[in-house]
C-alpha positions, 0 to 999 in steps of 0.5 A, a space after each residue: 377261419 382263423 390261421 396261425 402265424 408262426 414265428 418259423 415262417 415269418 423267420 424264412 420270409 424275412 431271409 427270403 426278402 434279404 436274399 432277393 434284396 442283396 440279390 437286386 443290389 449285386 446285379 446294381 453293382 453296389 458290391 463291386 468297390 468292395 469285391 474289387 479290393 479283396 481280389 486285389 489283396 489276394 493277387 498281391 498276397 499270392 504275387 499275381 499283380 501288375 509288375 511295377 517298375 521303379 527307378 534304377 540306382 546308380 550301381 559300380 560295376 566291378 572290374 574283371 579282377 574283383 568278379 569274384 566279389 561283385 555279385 555279392 555286391 549287386 545282390 546287397 545293391 538289388 535288396 536294398 531296392 527291392 526292400 524300398 530303401 532310397 539311397 542316392 550313391 552305393 557304398 562300396 562293400 568292405 570286401 572290395 576295399 580289401 580287395 583293393 587293398 591287397 592289388 594296391 600292396 601287390 603292385 608295390 615294388 619289392 625293394 631288394 635288401 642288398 647282403 653286406 659286401 665282405 670287407 676282408 679285403 678291405 682289412 687286408 688293404 689297410 693292415 698292408 698300409 698300416 705295415 707300409 707306414 710302420 716300414 716307412 717309419 722305421 726306415 726313416 728312423 734309421 737314417 741317422 747320422 752316426 758319426 763324423 771324422 776329419 783328416 786336415 793338413 795345410 793344403 787340404 782336408 777331408 771330412 768323413 760322415 758316416 751314415 745308417 743309409 745310402 746319401 740322397 741329394 747333395 747340395 752346397 754353396 760359400 758363403 763370406 763373413 764369417 768365410 764359410 762352406 755349407 753342404 746339405 744332405 737332403 731328405 729326412 735324417 736323425 743327428 746321433 753325433 756331435 753338432 760341433 767338432 773343433 779343429 787346430 793347426 787347420 784351415 778348417 777351424 770348426 764344423 757344426 752339424 744342423 738337423 732340420 726337418 728336411 735335411 741335415 746341414 754340415 757347416 764348415 768354418 774356414 780361416 780367411 787367410 788360409 781358405 780361398 774365397 771360393 772352394 768347391 768340394 769334391 763329394 763322394 757317396 758310398 752305402 754308409 757315408 758321404 765323404 768332401 775333400 776340400 782343397 786350400 
């Protein structure tokens, strides 16, 4: 009796045969490497893989005054390390540089600008000096010799010099060839009188006034025959003039 061979039965037999072969291969460890790779990939995706220790990078720890910016710098360094980017030296954050610049600027001493001192006193002193100079100049300019008068006899002579102020130091000395008596009125004086006076019928021949920067000089020319070799004048000072007497 012939049996009919159906396709469905053949397919079922083939499937059963493949299942048996696969089961045998699995027990023999043929698929261990394949399944191990799959498990490792799934563990890495789920974060259950082995802990990998990496080399710690060189980090610059911030100071106490920079605690506010230190966490940002640490986070940036950790992110760079985890991402796998290699960096030999960690570059400082621009926030830290700005903080350091602010600290250096704060540490610099502030120069105190002095307020300009008032110059009122100096101006007053200068004005007073100008006034005193003007007064001194005016007083000097007022010290003038205004007039010279004289009286003469055979045995004596007197000379009066009119001044605008009281006289100061007076000195005198005798000279010969020609015979003269010289009187110096020391100080700054201005001669407003005549410079030459001539006398007649008197042992005094002429009187000459000379103006010098530091004195007024009165030169009395004497007759050599009538006057002695040396004469000592008698000088008298008063508020507005000077007079001297000569004895022959």
